[in-house]
N, C-alpha and C positions, 0 to 999 in steps of 0.2 A: 607593438604587431605589424609594423612595418619590418622587424626584425624575424620574423615569424613568418613573413611571407616569401622571403629572401630564400632562408632556410628552407623550405617546403618546394619551390621553385627548382633551388638546385639540388634536396633530393631527387626530385621526381626526376630531374635530368640525366642526371649520375645513373638514377635505377635504368633511365630508358640505355646512357650508351651499355651500360652493363650486359642490358639482355641483349642490345643488338651485335654483341662485338661479342659472346660470348656465343653465339648461333654460330658465325662466323669463324669462329675457332677450333671449334667442332671439328669443321672440313678439313680446315690448314693445318690442322697438327694432327688428322690419323694417327701419325707414327708417332706421336709421344702419347697415345694414347694403350693402355693393356689388351695386350691380347685375351679375348676372352672365348674360351673352347668349350663345348656338350658334345658331350657323343656317349654311346652305350656301352666303351669299354675303353677305358686308361686304365695305359701299362707307363712304371720307368725306368729305365736301366743305368744304370749309371758307371761303369763299365763303359758302357758307347756315349755315354752321357745322350741319349733319348728320348725322346717321351712316344709314345704311341695312341692313336687313339682310333677307332671302328666302330662303326655304323651309325649311320644320319648323324653324320660329323657337322656342326658349326662351329666355325670360327667367327668372329668378330672383333673389330677394330675401327672405333671410331665407325665413319659411317659405308667402312670396306664391309664385305660379308663375303662368307665364301660356305659353300653345301658343298663337301665332299661324301665319297663313302669310308677313304682311309685319308689321315694323317699324321704324317713323322713329322717331330721339333728337333730340330738339331741343335745343343750344347753349345755357348765357349766360353771358357769362363763364366757359366751361370747365365751368361742371356742366349736367349732364342735367336739362333746364326741365321738359320735355315729351317722352312716348312716347306713339304712337298705332299703335297696332296693329289691325291688319285679318287678317280669315281668313273660310271658309267653315265655321263659327263659330271665331272665336276662342273659346279659353276661358283663367277661372284658377278659383286655388283658392287659397285662405289659411285658414290654424290660426290662431284670434284667441286662444286661451290652454289653455297647457296640459291636454289631459285635454276638452277642448271639442269640440265637433263641424266636421267644416269647412263653411268657408260657399266653394261654390262657384257658376259665372257661366260665360256664355256673351254672346256679341252679335256682330253683325259688324261692329262698331269700336270700339272702343275708346281710351278717353284715361286716361294716368294720370298724376298732376304729384305728385313724389315729394316734394318741399317742404311742403305740404299734407297728404299722405297722401289725395289722391282719387283715386278713379278714377271715369270715367262711362264708361256702359255705352250705346252708342247701336246704334238700326237690331235691331229684332225682341231685346232683349234679355231676360238671364231670369237667377235667383238664387236659390239654394237654399242654407238649412239645414234641418236635419230633417225634422219635417212642413209646413215654411212656404214655399212661393214665390213668385216678384215677377215680374211679366213685365209689362213695358213698351215702349217704342219709347225709353226715355232713361229712364236710373237710374244715382243717383251712389251709391256707396261708399265711407261716411270707413272706412280700414284700418284707422287707428287706436283710432276708437270702435266699429267693426264698426258702423256705423249708414246704412240702406240709407233711401234717398230715390228713389221711383219717380214716374213722369208728371213735367208739368211744368204749372205754373200758368196764365201765358200763352197753356194754349189745350187747349178741349176738348175736340179731334180726335184727343189722345193717351192715351188712355185706360188704366188700370192695370188688371193680371188681378192677384188673390190668392186661392191656396188653402192655408187652415190648414187643414191633417188632422188628426183624432183619434189622440191616442197609442195604440197600441194594446192591445187589455183580452189580459190574461194570459191563457192557457186553465186551466181546473180540470183537475187529476187524472182522469182514469177514473175512480176511485174514490167521488170526491164526485159527478160529473156526475148529474141527477136518474134516477132509470129510470121503468119504464111507471109503474109501484106505485104511487112518488110523485107522479106530475099526475092520476093518477083518487081524490086525497081528495079 
């Protein structure tokens, strides 16, 4: 009977660890997940090694989701090398870590390089996370490290606009608010 109890405890612990680690794995390994694309139309050109998706395009890889009007995938040796999405505006969202705030963004043009985990947003680009907003005509976002780089070093004309909002302050309960009598002291 003791062997069965030990085996049951071991099995439960193993199952629990597997469930916990699978949630973390799904976010950390977005780049290892397949890219799934849904659209109204799709074409593949063998000569140029490109596939084009048009109309309400939704592409998902792990926790990364991109919605666009058009997506062109460029292949090298059968692997997706670069994905270019366009739209009015194309939007992306990623959950960087379990329980973390989503990172969202939008731009008229985006380029995703799956092998290097790099997402480049071009032309009226904006990225949000929590109380912080980055806006520029050029933003690089490293999906693996959640690092955002905005602006271009080569041009003073392409400025970066950042908004850092303060965290909301907790409201005091009505019983703790000062009364007119307290303010006259």
